[in-house]
C-alpha positions in Angstrom: 83.9 87.6 119.9 84.0 87.8 116.2 85.3 85.3 113.6 86.1 85.9 110.0 86.9 83.2 107.5 88.8 84.2 104.3 90.9 82.5 101.6 94.3 84.1 100.9 97.5 82.9 99.4 96.3 79.3 99.0 95.2 79.0 102.6 92.1 79.6 104.7 92.5 82.0 107.5 90.2 82.1 110.5 90.7 85.5 112.2 89.3 85.7 115.8 88.9 88.8 117.9 87.6 89.3 121.4 86.9 86.8 124.2 86.8 83.1 123.3 84.7 81.6 126.0 81.7 79.3 126.5 79.4 81.9 124.8 81.6 82.1 121.7 82.6 78.5 121.5 79.9 77.4 119.0 80.7 80.3 116.6 84.4 79.7 116.9 83.9 75.9 116.3 81.7 76.6 113.3 84.2 79.0 111.7 87.0 76.4 112.1 84.9 73.6 110.7 84.0 75.9 107.7 87.7 76.6 107.1 88.7 72.9 107.3 85.9 72.0 104.9 87.2 74.3 102.2 89.5 73.4 99.3 92.9 74.7 100.4 95.0 72.2 102.4 96.4 74.9 104.7 94.4 76.5 107.5 95.6 79.3 109.8 93.8 80.2 112.9 94.7 83.8 113.8 94.3 84.4 117.5 96.4 87.7 117.7 93.2 89.7 118.4 92.0 87.4 121.2 91.5 89.2 124.6 90.6 86.0 126.6 91.0 82.3 125.7 89.0 80.0 128.0 89.0 76.2 128.1 86.1 76.0 125.6 88.2 77.8 123.0 91.2 75.6 123.8 89.0 72.6 123.2 88.1 73.9 119.8 91.8 74.2 118.9 92.4 70.6 120.0 89.5 69.3 118.0 90.7 71.4 115.0 94.1 69.8 115.2 92.6 66.3 115.2 90.2 67.1 112.3 93.1 68.7 110.3 95.2 65.6 110.7 92.3 63.3 109.6 91.7 65.5 106.6 95.5 65.6 105.8 95.5 69.4 106.1 98.1 71.7 107.7 96.9 73.7 110.7 98.8 76.6 112.1 97.8 78.9 115.0 99.1 82.5 114.8 99.3 83.6 118.4 101.0 87.0 118.3 102.4 88.2 121.7 99.2 88.3 123.6 96.8 86.3 125.6 96.5 83.3 123.3 100.3 82.7 123.3 100.3 82.7 127.1 97.2 80.5 127.4 98.6 77.9 125.0 102.0 77.8 126.8 100.5 77.5 130.3 98.2 74.7 129.3 100.9 72.8 127.4 99.0 73.0 124.1 102.0 74.9 122.6 103.7 71.5 122.5 100.7 70.0 120.6 99.7 72.7 118.1 101.9 74.3 115.4 102.3 77.8 116.6 103.5 80.7 114.5 103.9 84.4 115.5 101.6 85.8 112.8 99.7 85.0 109.7 102.4 86.3 107.4 104.8 83.7 108.9 102.2 81.0 108.4 101.7 82.0 104.8 105.5 81.9 104.2 105.8 85.7 103.8 
Protein backbone atom coordinates (compact mmCIF):
# COMPACT_ATOMS: atom_id res chain seq x y z
CA UNK A 1 0.00 0.00 0.00
CA UNK A 2 1.15 3.52 -0.75
CA UNK A 3 -0.22 6.86 0.42
CA UNK A 4 0.55 10.27 -1.02
CA UNK A 5 -0.60 13.54 0.54
CA UNK A 6 -0.72 16.67 -1.60
CA UNK A 7 -2.41 20.06 -1.58
CA UNK A 8 -4.33 20.97 -4.72
CA UNK A 9 -7.10 23.44 -5.50
CA UNK A 10 -7.55 24.56 -1.86
CA UNK A 11 -7.87 20.97 -0.62
CA UNK A 12 -5.66 18.25 0.76
CA UNK A 13 -5.80 14.97 -1.14
CA UNK A 14 -4.73 11.62 0.30
CA UNK A 15 -4.24 9.22 -2.61
CA UNK A 16 -4.12 5.56 -1.64
CA UNK A 17 -3.11 2.62 -3.84
CA UNK A 18 -2.83 -1.08 -3.11
CA UNK A 19 -4.25 -3.15 -0.29
CA UNK A 20 -5.44 -1.32 2.83
CA UNK A 21 -5.25 -3.95 5.54
CA UNK A 22 -3.82 -4.38 9.03
CA UNK A 23 -0.27 -4.03 7.70
CA UNK A 24 -0.99 -0.68 6.03
CA UNK A 25 -3.39 0.69 8.63
CA UNK A 26 -0.80 2.76 10.51
CA UNK A 27 0.58 4.40 7.37
CA UNK A 28 -2.94 5.13 6.11
CA UNK A 29 -3.97 6.59 9.46
CA UNK A 30 -0.82 8.74 9.60
CA UNK A 31 -1.46 10.11 6.10
CA UNK A 32 -5.07 10.98 6.98
CA UNK A 33 -4.03 12.66 10.24
CA UNK A 34 -1.41 14.65 8.32
CA UNK A 35 -4.06 15.79 5.82
CA UNK A 36 -6.53 16.79 8.53
CA UNK A 37 -3.79 18.74 10.31
CA UNK A 38 -3.05 20.95 7.31
CA UNK A 39 -4.52 24.38 6.64
CA UNK A 40 -7.13 23.70 3.91
CA UNK A 41 -10.57 22.97 5.30
CA UNK A 42 -11.36 20.35 2.65
CA UNK A 43 -9.85 16.86 2.66
CA UNK A 44 -10.34 14.24 -0.03
CA UNK A 45 -9.35 10.62 0.46
CA UNK A 46 -8.89 9.06 -2.97
CA UNK A 47 -9.45 5.30 -2.81
CA UNK A 48 -9.85 4.71 -6.56
CA UNK A 49 -6.52 2.84 -6.67
CA UNK A 50 -7.29 0.55 -3.73
CA UNK A 51 -7.22 -3.17 -4.53
CA UNK A 52 -8.40 -4.43 -1.11
CA UNK A 53 -10.10 -2.56 1.75
CA UNK A 54 -10.20 -4.50 5.01
CA UNK A 55 -11.82 -3.53 8.30
CA UNK A 56 -8.68 -1.72 9.62
CA UNK A 57 -8.90 0.63 6.63
CA UNK A 58 -12.60 1.13 7.20
CA UNK A 59 -11.87 2.02 10.82
CA UNK A 60 -9.43 4.71 9.65
CA UNK A 61 -12.17 6.20 7.47
CA UNK A 62 -14.66 6.29 10.37
CA UNK A 63 -12.07 7.93 12.64
CA UNK A 64 -11.23 10.42 9.87
CA UNK A 65 -14.89 11.40 9.57
CA UNK A 66 -15.14 11.96 13.32
CA UNK A 67 -11.92 13.99 13.41
CA UNK A 68 -12.98 16.08 10.39
CA UNK A 69 -16.28 16.92 12.08
CA UNK A 70 -14.49 17.96 15.28
CA UNK A 71 -12.07 20.13 13.27
CA UNK A 72 -14.92 21.64 11.19
CA UNK A 73 -13.43 20.30 7.98
CA UNK A 74 -15.08 18.79 4.95
CA UNK A 75 -14.13 15.17 4.27
CA UNK A 76 -15.00 13.43 1.02
CA UNK A 77 -14.03 9.94 -0.09
CA UNK A 78 -13.45 9.41 -3.80
CA UNK A 79 -14.26 5.77 -4.47
CA UNK A 80 -14.19 5.26 -8.22
CA UNK A 81 -15.96 2.12 -9.45
CA UNK A 82 -13.78 -0.40 -7.69
CA UNK A 83 -13.23 -2.31 -4.51
CA UNK A 84 -13.57 0.67 -2.17
CA UNK A 85 -17.03 1.57 -3.43
CA UNK A 86 -18.28 -1.98 -2.94
CA UNK A 87 -16.70 -2.34 0.51
CA UNK A 88 -18.26 0.90 1.73
CA UNK A 89 -21.68 -0.02 0.36
CA UNK A 90 -21.65 -3.55 1.82
CA UNK A 91 -20.63 -2.31 5.28
CA UNK A 92 -23.15 0.53 5.32
CA UNK A 93 -20.45 3.19 5.56
CA UNK A 94 -21.65 4.66 2.28
CA UNK A 95 -24.50 6.09 4.37
CA UNK A 96 -22.09 7.67 6.87
CA UNK A 97 -19.30 9.02 4.68
CA UNK A 98 -19.56 11.62 1.94
CA UNK A 99 -18.74 9.60 -1.19
CA UNK A 100 -17.88 11.04 -4.58
CA UNK A 101 -16.90 9.19 -7.76
CA UNK A 102 -13.48 10.86 -8.17
CA UNK A 103 -11.24 13.67 -6.97
CA UNK A 104 -12.31 16.02 -9.77
CA UNK A 105 -15.89 15.82 -8.52
CA UNK A 106 -14.71 16.42 -4.95
CA UNK A 107 -12.76 19.48 -6.07
CA UNK A 108 -15.76 20.84 -7.93
CA UNK A 109 -14.35 20.26 -11.39
